[in-house]
MIVEXSE-270166 format. One record per residue: residue number from 0; z, y, x of N, C-alpha, C, O, CB in turn. Coordinates in steps of 0.05 Angstrom, whole numbers, plus 5000, padded with zeros to 4 digits. Glycine has a CB too. Layout:
BEGIN
num; n_pz; n_py; n_px; ca_pz; ca_py; ca_px; c_pz; c_py; c_px; o_pz; o_py; o_px; cb_pz; cb_py; cb_px
NUM; Z; Y; X; Z; Y; X; Z; Y; X; Z; Y; X; Z; Y; X
...
***
This chain:
BEGIN
num; n_pz; n_py; n_px; ca_pz; ca_py; ca_px; c_pz; c_py; c_px; o_pz; o_py; o_px; cb_pz; cb_py; cb_px
0; 3413; 4331; 3322; 3418; 4313; 3284; 3410; 4289; 3283; 3388; 4285; 3293; 3399; 4324; 3256
1; 3421; 4269; 3273; 3391; 4250; 3262; 3379; 4258; 3231; 3395; 4263; 3213; 3399; 4213; 3258
2; 3349; 4259; 3227; 3338; 4251; 3190; 3339; 4235; 3184; 3323; 4218; 3192; 3314; 4253; 3178
3; 3358; 4229; 3168; 3374; 4220; 3141; 3345; 4212; 3121; 3326; 4226; 3112; 3398; 4252; 3125
4; 3352; 4184; 3120; 3326; 4184; 3090; 3335; 4168; 3071; 3337; 4144; 3078; 3292; 4171; 3095
5; 3342; 4174; 3044; 3345; 4159; 3025; 3329; 4146; 3013; 3305; 4149; 3020; 3353; 4166; 3013
6; 3338; 4119; 2981; 3326; 4132; 2965; 3314; 4142; 2942; 3315; 4167; 2941; 3322; 4132; 2970
7; 3303; 4133; 2924; 3328; 4153; 2902; 3308; 4130; 2888; 3284; 4129; 2891; 3330; 4200; 2892
8; 3319; 4117; 2876; 3319; 4102; 2843; 3312; 4127; 2818; 3322; 4148; 2813; 3357; 4087; 2834
9; 3287; 4111; 2806; 3290; 4133; 2776; 3283; 4127; 2759; 3260; 4129; 2752; 3279; 4156; 2771
10; 3308; 4116; 2740; 3293; 4117; 2711; 3302; 4132; 2680; 3323; 4143; 2674; 3293; 4089; 2706
11; 3282; 4129; 2667; 3279; 4132; 2633; 3296; 4123; 2615; 3301; 4099; 2615; 3257; 4118; 2622
12; 3311; 4141; 2597; 3337; 4123; 2571; 3333; 4152; 2558; 3317; 4170; 2567; 3384; 4109; 2583
13; 3347; 4153; 2540; 3333; 4155; 2519; 3325; 4185; 2518; 3303; 4190; 2509; 3347; 4144; 2495
14; 3341; 4205; 2525; 3340; 4228; 2529; 3339; 4240; 2560; 3346; 4263; 2562; 3359; 4236; 2515
15; 3331; 4228; 2585; 3342; 4240; 2607; 3325; 4216; 2618; 3310; 4199; 2609; 3377; 4246; 2612
16; 3340; 4229; 2653; 3325; 4214; 2677; 3353; 4202; 2683; 3371; 4214; 2671; 3306; 4234; 2704
17; 3364; 4177; 2703; 3369; 4183; 2706; 3376; 4157; 2742; 3378; 4133; 2747; 3377; 4195; 2683
18; 3376; 4185; 2755; 3381; 4162; 2791; 3391; 4168; 2813; 3400; 4188; 2824; 3357; 4152; 2806
19; 3386; 4147; 2818; 3417; 4141; 2841; 3395; 4132; 2871; 3372; 4126; 2877; 3446; 4101; 2826
20; 3429; 4137; 2886; 3407; 4134; 2906; 3428; 4097; 2920; 3451; 4098; 2928; 3403; 4173; 2935
21; 3410; 4067; 2920; 3420; 4058; 2930; 3432; 4046; 2956; 3446; 4028; 2964; 3415; 4055; 2922
22; 3421; 4066; 2965; 3458; 4056; 3000; 3476; 4056; 2993; 3492; 4037; 2992; 3471; 4077; 3029
23; 3481; 4087; 2981; 3508; 4101; 2979; 3510; 4096; 2952; 3532; 4103; 2941; 3512; 4133; 2987
24; 3492; 4084; 2936; 3502; 4083; 2905; 3518; 4102; 2896; 3540; 4096; 2886; 3516; 4059; 2898
25; 3509; 4134; 2900; 3510; 4146; 2898; 3486; 4167; 2877; 3466; 4181; 2884; 3517; 4143; 2918
26; 3506; 4160; 2838; 3474; 4170; 2820; 3477; 4202; 2821; 3493; 4217; 2834; 3472; 4157; 2777
27; 3448; 4211; 2796; 3461; 4232; 2781; 3438; 4226; 2764; 3422; 4208; 2767; 3467; 4263; 2792
28; 3440; 4249; 2740; 3411; 4237; 2722; 3390; 4277; 2726; 3392; 4292; 2745; 3426; 4222; 2667
29; 3376; 4280; 2704; 3366; 4310; 2689; 3349; 4301; 2666; 3342; 4279; 2658; 3346; 4334; 2711
30; 3345; 4327; 2657; 3326; 4326; 2634; 3297; 4319; 2638; 3284; 4312; 2618; 3326; 4351; 2621
31; 3283; 4322; 2665; 3253; 4319; 2685; 3264; 4293; 2701; 3287; 4292; 2710; 3245; 4352; 2712
32; 3253; 4282; 2702; 3237; 4265; 2731; 3253; 4281; 2760; 3275; 4274; 2770; 3191; 4274; 2732
33; 3239; 4300; 2768; 3240; 4323; 2775; 3264; 4340; 2783; 3268; 4353; 2804; 3228; 4332; 2758
34; 3279; 4338; 2764; 3307; 4345; 2759; 3324; 4327; 2773; 3334; 4330; 2795; 3314; 4344; 2731
35; 3327; 4304; 2754; 3338; 4272; 2776; 3345; 4286; 2800; 3362; 4299; 2811; 3309; 4242; 2786
36; 3316; 4273; 2805; 3312; 4283; 2840; 3328; 4290; 2850; 3344; 4277; 2863; 3298; 4301; 2849
37; 3324; 4324; 2843; 3343; 4329; 2860; 3365; 4340; 2857; 3375; 4354; 2874; 3338; 4338; 2873
38; 3377; 4332; 2829; 3402; 4328; 2828; 3412; 4313; 2848; 3430; 4322; 2861; 3407; 4319; 2809
39; 3404; 4293; 2852; 3419; 4270; 2875; 3406; 4283; 2903; 3421; 4277; 2921; 3406; 4228; 2870
40; 3385; 4298; 2911; 3394; 4299; 2928; 3422; 4312; 2933; 3440; 4306; 2948; 3377; 4304; 2938
41; 3419; 4332; 2917; 3450; 4339; 2928; 3472; 4337; 2927; 3492; 4345; 2940; 3456; 4352; 2927
42; 3466; 4315; 2897; 3495; 4299; 2900; 3496; 4278; 2936; 3513; 4268; 2950; 3497; 4270; 2865
43; 3478; 4280; 2936; 3477; 4266; 2970; 3478; 4280; 2989; 3481; 4273; 3013; 3455; 4251; 2979
44; 3475; 4295; 2983; 3484; 4320; 3006; 3517; 4333; 3003; 3529; 4340; 3024; 3460; 4349; 2998
45; 3530; 4336; 2978; 3551; 4332; 2984; 3575; 4302; 2997; 3597; 4301; 3008; 3553; 4342; 2966
46; 3555; 4281; 2988; 3568; 4258; 2989; 3573; 4260; 3023; 3594; 4256; 3035; 3551; 4230; 2976
47; 3552; 4267; 3031; 3545; 4256; 3073; 3564; 4288; 3084; 3568; 4298; 3107; 3487; 4259; 3092
48; 3571; 4296; 3064; 3577; 4333; 3080; 3618; 4313; 3074; 3638; 4323; 3083; 3561; 4384; 3046
49; 3619; 4295; 3063; 3657; 4289; 3051; 3645; 4269; 3072; 3659; 4270; 3093; 3674; 4276; 3008
50; 3632; 4258; 3074; 3648; 4230; 3090; 3635; 4224; 3136; 3633; 4205; 3151; 3628; 4190; 3060
51; 3627; 4270; 3142; 3623; 4272; 3163; 3649; 4274; 3148; 3661; 4253; 3150; 3605; 4285; 3182
52; 3665; 4300; 3130; 3693; 4307; 3146; 3715; 4293; 3151; 3734; 4300; 3166; 3703; 4324; 3137
53; 3711; 4260; 3129; 3732; 4240; 3132; 3715; 4218; 3159; 3722; 4194; 3163; 3739; 4223; 3095
54; 3697; 4231; 3173; 3693; 4217; 3205; 3686; 4182; 3187; 3697; 4162; 3197; 3733; 4221; 3234
55; 3672; 4180; 3166; 3652; 4159; 3151; 3625; 4149; 3151; 3618; 4130; 3138; 3652; 4165; 3133
56; 3607; 4168; 3173; 3586; 4166; 3179; 3582; 4148; 3185; 3561; 4137; 3177; 3579; 4179; 3191
57; 3601; 4133; 3203; 3589; 4099; 3221; 3579; 4088; 3200; 3556; 4086; 3194; 3613; 4073; 3237
58; 3597; 4081; 3188; 3595; 4071; 3155; 3567; 4071; 3142; 3558; 4048; 3140; 3614; 4092; 3135
59; 3544; 4100; 3129; 3533; 4089; 3117; 3507; 4104; 3144; 3486; 4113; 3136; 3537; 4093; 3084
60; 3510; 4104; 3160; 3490; 4120; 3186; 3463; 4104; 3177; 3440; 4113; 3172; 3502; 4114; 3227
61; 3473; 4080; 3179; 3450; 4054; 3190; 3435; 4062; 3164; 3413; 4074; 3162; 3462; 4013; 3193
62; 3452; 4053; 3146; 3427; 4049; 3121; 3405; 4073; 3117; 3382; 4069; 3108; 3444; 4047; 3090
63; 3417; 4105; 3127; 3400; 4115; 3123; 3380; 4136; 3143; 3365; 4155; 3140; 3409; 4122; 3106
64; 3388; 4119; 3161; 3363; 4137; 3190; 3344; 4102; 3194; 3328; 4103; 3212; 3390; 4151; 3240
65; 3345; 4082; 3183; 3326; 4059; 3185; 3299; 4070; 3172; 3297; 4082; 3151; 3338; 4033; 3169
66; 3282; 4063; 3188; 3263; 4066; 3167; 3235; 4041; 3154; 3213; 4041; 3144; 3252; 4090; 3178
67; 3255; 4023; 3162; 3246; 3996; 3143; 3253; 3986; 3117; 3256; 3962; 3114; 3252; 3977; 3154
68; 3255; 3997; 3105; 3256; 4009; 3065; 3249; 3989; 3055; 3235; 3981; 3074; 3233; 4035; 3050
69; 3246; 3962; 3029; 3235; 3954; 3013; 3248; 3949; 2995; 3271; 3939; 2999; 3225; 3940; 3018
70; 3234; 3957; 2962; 3245; 3955; 2940; 3222; 3935; 2924; 3198; 3931; 2929; 3252; 3984; 2930
71; 3239; 3926; 2902; 3235; 3901; 2899; 3240; 3904; 2862; 3259; 3919; 2856; 3258; 3881; 2921
72; 3227; 3893; 2841; 3233; 3880; 2817; 3225; 3855; 2812; 3207; 3839; 2817; 3224; 3893; 2798
73; 3260; 3859; 2792; 3250; 3830; 2774; 3259; 3825; 2749; 3245; 3840; 2736; 3259; 3804; 2787
74; 3280; 3809; 2726; 3265; 3810; 2715; 3294; 3771; 2711; 3295; 3752; 2726; 3228; 3819; 2726
75; 3309; 3777; 2686; 3332; 3755; 2685; 3326; 3750; 2654; 3326; 3768; 2637; 3369; 3768; 2694
76; 3321; 3728; 2648; 3330; 3720; 2620; 3339; 3713; 2608; 3339; 3689; 2606; 3328; 3714; 2610
77; 3353; 3730; 2592; 3377; 3717; 2580; 3393; 3739; 2557; 3413; 3732; 2545; 3399; 3707; 2608
***
């Protein structure tokens, strides 16, 4: 079985933390940073379980097994 690695992007909103896995488009949230990441991990696990049942892993596997991942931040004025 391959090890799947995903990215967690987390940001603070007014009261909660929002977390998102950009490779899958899966999102979650929590009262703390740690809770948001843990909830995202659970959501991703459910997504992967469902993708396996539906034979859709080939569609997402490359983005979750590559070792080269980059993040960037940019601004738009408007």
